[in-house]
N, C-alpha and C positions, 0 to 999 in steps of 0.2 A: 476455593480454587486458584491453582497458579497458571497464569495462562502463557507457555511463552510465545509472545507475540513475533519475535522474528522468524522464527518456525513458521508461524501461520503467514506472515506476508511473504515468506520464502515458497513455499507450497501453492500459496495462494497464487504468485507471480509466474510459476509452471501453468499451472491451469490457464491464466488468463493469456500469455503467449500462443500458448497453443489453442485455446478457443474461444478467445474473443475476438468480436469484429473490428476491435481496435487495435492497430500496432503497434504492440507495448514490447518495446526493447530491454530493461530494464527496470525493474521495481527495489525498492530497500525500505527497508525499516531503522529510522535512527531516531537517538534519544538527544536532545542538544544538553548544554551544561547547566542552562539555567530547567532542566526536566521538561522541556515541552517532546510530547512524541511526534514524531514526522513519519508519513510514508511521502517515498519521493518514486514517481512516477515519471520514467523516461519514453517517451514514445517516438517512433520509428523515425519519424519526421521532424525531431529535434526538438519538436516542445516536452517542457518538464512542468510537469504538478506537484506542488507542494502541498500535501493535505494533512491537516492537525489531526492528532486519533488520540490524544492527551486524554487518558482515562477509559478509553474505549473498552472493551472487552472484543475477541475476537470477532466476533458476531455483526460487533458494531465497525470495525475498521473494515470488514468485507462490504457492509452499507456505507459506508461512509467513502468509500475508492470506488464504488458504484456510482454513486452521486457526481465525484469528480469526472468520470470517465460519461457522464450522461450530457 
């Protein structure tokens, strides 16, 4: 199955902005020129978290983001 990771991260961003205890300002999925998949999480206080999600399924991306925020 081909997963749309960009759309998944966008939907997860909306849910986390609305319902998370963490004050998330923005979250986006990106692929670098070398093929590394990253989720960039910007917190309201100015902190930025770069989470490597290379090769992850959508559920694994959600798990990695949860770990990054805890």
